[in-house]
N, C-alpha and C positions, 0 to 999 in steps of 0.2 A: 740487637740480641743480647748485648752486655746488660743493658738496663732491665730487660725482662728477667734475665738471670739474677741480677741483684735484687730485684723485687721479691723473687722467690726466697733468696737467701735472707733478707731482712725479715720476712714474714715468719720463717722457721726459727730465726734467732729470737724473735718476739715470743713465739710459742714455747721455746725451751728455756729461755733465760731464767724464769722463776724457780726451776727445779732445785738448784742448790740453796735457795733462800727460804724454802718452806720451813725448815727447822728453826731458823731465826724468827720467822713470823710467829711460829708456835710459841717461842720463848717470850716474844714481846707481848703477844695478845692472849696466850693461855688457852688456845682452843685444842680440841681432841684430835686424834689421828682420823677419826671418821669425818670430822669437819674438814680436815685437810684434804682428804680424798674427794670430798664434795667440791672443793675448789678446783681440783684437777679435772673432775668429771664435767664442770661447767664448760671447759674448753671443748670437749667432745660434743656437747649439746650445741654449742655455737657453730662448729664446723658442720654438723648435720643440717642445722637450720640453713646455713649458707649454701650447702651443696644442693639442696632441694629447691630453695627459692631463688638463689642468685646464679647458680651454676649454669643453667641453660641460656641466661641472658647474653653472655658474651657472643654466642653464635648469631645473635639477632642484632645487637647494637654495637658490635665491635669490641675487640679485646681491651683497648685503652679506656673506653667508656666504663668498663667494669673495674679495671685495675686501679684507676685513679681514686674513686670513692673507697675502694677496699684499702688502699694505702692510708687514707684518712682515718679509717676505723682502726688500723693497726696503730697509727700515731695516737689516737684517742685512748686506746687500751694501755699503751705505754705510759701515757700521762696519768691515767687513773692509778696504775701501779706505783708511779712515782710519788703520788701524793696520798697513797692509801693509808687509812687510819684504823681500820679494823677488818674483820673477816668479810663483811659485806662488800667492802671495797675490792677485795681480792677476788670475790666471786664475780662481781661486775666486770672487772678487768679481764679475767679469764674468759668470760663469755664474749666479750668484745673481741679479744684476741682470737677466739675461735671463729667468730663471724668474718673478721678481716682476713684471717689466714685462709679459711675455706674458700672465700670468694676470690681472693687474689690468686691462689695457687691453681684453681680451676681454669681461670682465664689465661694465666701466665704459662701453664703447661701446654695448652692449646696453641698459644701464640708462638712458643718455641718450636713447635712442630711445623709451623707455617711460615716463619720468617727466616728459616735456615736458608742461606743463599743457594745451596745445592739441593734443597728438598730432602736432605738426608735425615730420615726419621729416627734411625738408630743413634746417630750422633746427638740429635736433639734429646732423645731420651736419656742418653749418657749425661748430657749437660744438666738436665733436670734432676737426675739422681745425685750428681755431684753437688749441685746447688742445695738440695735437701740435706745431704750429709754435712756440707760445710756449715749451713745454718744451724742444724741440730746440734753440732758439736761446739760451734762458736758461742752460742747463747749461754749454755752452762759454764763454758770456760771463761767468758767475760764476768759472769756473776761470781764464780769461784775466785777469780783474780781480785775483784773488788772486795770480796770477803777477807781474803788472805792479807791484804794490805789496808784493810778498813778504809777503803776509798768510797764512802757513802754507798754501801752495798745495796741498799733498797732504792737508791735513786740513780746512780751512775749508769748501770746497765740499761735502764729504760729511757734515760735522757739520750744515750747513744742510739738506741733503737729509733726513737722519735726523730733524731737528727739525721740519720741515714736515710730513714723512710721519707723524710721531707725532701732531701736532696734527689732521691730516686723519682719521687712524684713530680718535682720541678722539671727533671730531665725529660720524663715522659710527656709532660704538658707542653714544654717549649720546643722540643726537637720535632722536625717534620716527620710524619709518618704516612704511610699509604697502605692500601689493601686491607688485610685483616685487622690492622691496629687502629684504623680510622673510624670515626663515629658514623653511624648510619641513620640518617634522618628519616628514612622511610619506615622505620619500625612502628608497627601498630601495637601499642602497649596493651590494648584490650585483647589482643591475641596471645599474650604471654601466659604460659601455663607452667606450673612447677615441674621439676624433673620427674619423669616416669620411673618406676622401679618394676622390673618384671624379669622372670627367668623362664626361657622356653623349656617345655617339658622334655625335649630331646636331650638337653644337656643338664638335666637335674642332678645326675650322679656327679658329673664333673664339678658342678657348682657347689654341691654339698661338701665335696672334699676341699675345694678352694676356700670355701667359707670356714670350714674347720680350721684350715692352715692359717688363714688371716686372723681368725679369732684367738687361736693359741699364741701366735707370734705377737699380735698386738696386746694381748693380755700381759705377756712377759714384758714387753717394751714399756707398757704403761706403769707396771710395778716398779721397774728400774727408775723410770723417769720421776714418778711421784714419791716413792718411798725408799729408793736406793740409798741416798744420803742418810736418812733416818736409821735404816738397818746398820749402816756403818758406824754411826755414832752410838746407838743404843745397844747393839748386839756385839760389836767388836771393840767398843770403847775408843773410837777415833774421836778425839777431842776437838780437832781443828775442822770446823765445817767447810772450809775451802777445800781441804783434802778429801773430805767425804763427798763434796760436790763433784770431784773429778770422776766418781763412779759413772755419773751420767755422760760426761764427756767420753770416757773410754768406751762405754756401751755404744754410743752413737757412732763413734769412729769405726770401731770394729764391725758393727752392724752395716755401716755404709760400705765398707770395703767388701764385706760378704755380698752385698747386693750387686755391686759392680761386677764381681767375679761370677756370681751366679747367673747373671744374664746371659752368658754365652753357653749355658748348659741346658739340657732338656728339662722341662717342668716336672715330668715325672720323677726324674733323678733328684731334683731339689726337694720335691715333696716327700721323697723317701729318705734322703739323707739329712735334710734340715731339721726335721723334728727330732731325729735321734741325737744330733749334736746339741740342739736346744735343751732336750731332756737331760743329757749328760752334764751340760753346764750348770743347770739348776741343782742337780744332785751334788756337784762339787760346791756350789754356792752354799747350800744348806749345811753340808759338812763343815764349811768354814765357820759358820755360826756356833756350832757345838763344840768345835775345837779352838775357836777364837783365833783362827789363823788368817792374818791379812793376805798372805801369799795365796792360799786356796781361794779367798774371796776375789782377789784379782783374776786368778786363773778361771774361776767359775764365771765371772762376768764376761771375760773375753770369749769363752766357749759358747756361753748362752747367746751372746751377741751375734757370733757367727752363724749359729743355728737360726736365730731370729731372722737375719737378713736372707739366708737361703730360703727359709720357709715362706717368707713374705713374697719374695720374687717368684717362686715357684707357684704360689696361689694366684698371684696377679696374672702370670703368663697363662695359666690354665684357662682363665676366663677371656683374656684378650685373644688368645689363639683359638679357643674353642667356639666363641660366640660368632654368629653371622654378622657382617659389617652393619647391616641395618638394625640390629638388636644390641650391638655392643655397648652403646652408651647406657641403655637401661640396665643391662646385666652388670656392668662395671659399677653403676651407682648402687645396685643391690648389694654387691660384694663390699663396697667401702661403707655402706650403711651398717652392715654387720660388724665391720672392723671397728668403726667408732663406737658402736654400742658395747662391743667387748673391750674397748679401751676404757670405758667408763665403769661398767658394772663390776668387773673383778677388783678394781681399785676400791670402789665403795665397800665391796665385801671384805676385802682385806683390812681396810680402815676400821670397819665396825668390829671385825674379829679381833684386831689388835687391842681395841678399847675393852673388849668384854672377855677375851680368852688369853690375851698376851701375844706378843709378837712371834715368839718361837712356835707355839702351837698353830697359830694362824698360818705362819710360813710353811710349816709341814703339810697342812691341809691343802694350801694352794699348790704346793709343789707336787704332792700326790696326784691331784686332779690334772695338772698340766702333763705330768709324765705319762699318766694313763692315756690322755688324749693323743699325745705324740705317738705312743706306741700303736694305737689303733689307726691313726692316720698314715704312719709309715707303711704299715701292712696293707692298708686299703689302696694306697697310691700305686701299687703295681698294676692296677687295671687301667692306667691312663697312657697306654702305649700309643694310641691313635693321635695324640696331640704333640708328640715329640717334634714333628716337623711344622714350623710356623706357617700360618696361611698368609 
């Protein structure tokens, strides 16, 4: 169980470590904000590809059979980052990181549910959430630390990822496993099909609200991850990129805490409260840019992250609790497909707008759209009383 958790942690470290370094890459190679967001979007494309093509495989061939090659892809992505020479290298590295992380997390999440010694699914879900949060915060923290002390910032974080991933892969390979983790020789590769995506008509309204929630929350999360340090340096005048990179760390930590806390509350409550908190945080965040207040910037980041975590957990719970067991996998895949699309598209839009309109006008437009969406979602979520009790 420890190795499976470590595999999830190293994958999320790999996917989040580049965030504080994007400004440095821009300075070194002189590409635009739109190009930067394209690098970020490549990760979402990789995860979507892995989710549809690789995700169903672990049910058929065993969790370890999928996790080991996925770790190899994570290692390869880290090495491409380590030796990157231009923008193209970054795009390839992010695409590989998305494929590796998407494949690995899908299999590892299922394995955690199945290898728990007491079969405690709630505990396994808590461990998975904690692993995600630890990795999401540790990646940017590692890069920010390397930046601050000038410890080979474009190499050290990725060498570390490659080393830890190699150790985890060796552990998974050498230690004896049984049950769901072992390889299954009887699998017929000709029978393999990509993951299906569908939404039953009877839960269309629930799914619409959940998809809106995950779309809004992941849009906000992706903006903080991709452009948070850039906003801190260009709009607040923070000169130390390592300090600016801590924006991502703080957002991930606060968002993770909110996710853990929100898991014990009814989904309807989280879908009503989370968007309101997230919208409030964004309004404080925008105010910080016009007043050039670092204190308001930090406060807005914390509030927005708490709303992000609550909204995301509420959205996921609506689908997990509302879908019939035989359809749950397809509905969850549909939900996360929307999540990863909204992770990529708003970032691309903000990057394009920053190049053509400027950062402040683009940020205002983005904030206005998110705040409006949050208000509509919070109002509509009152109709979800029937799913407050878990199935």
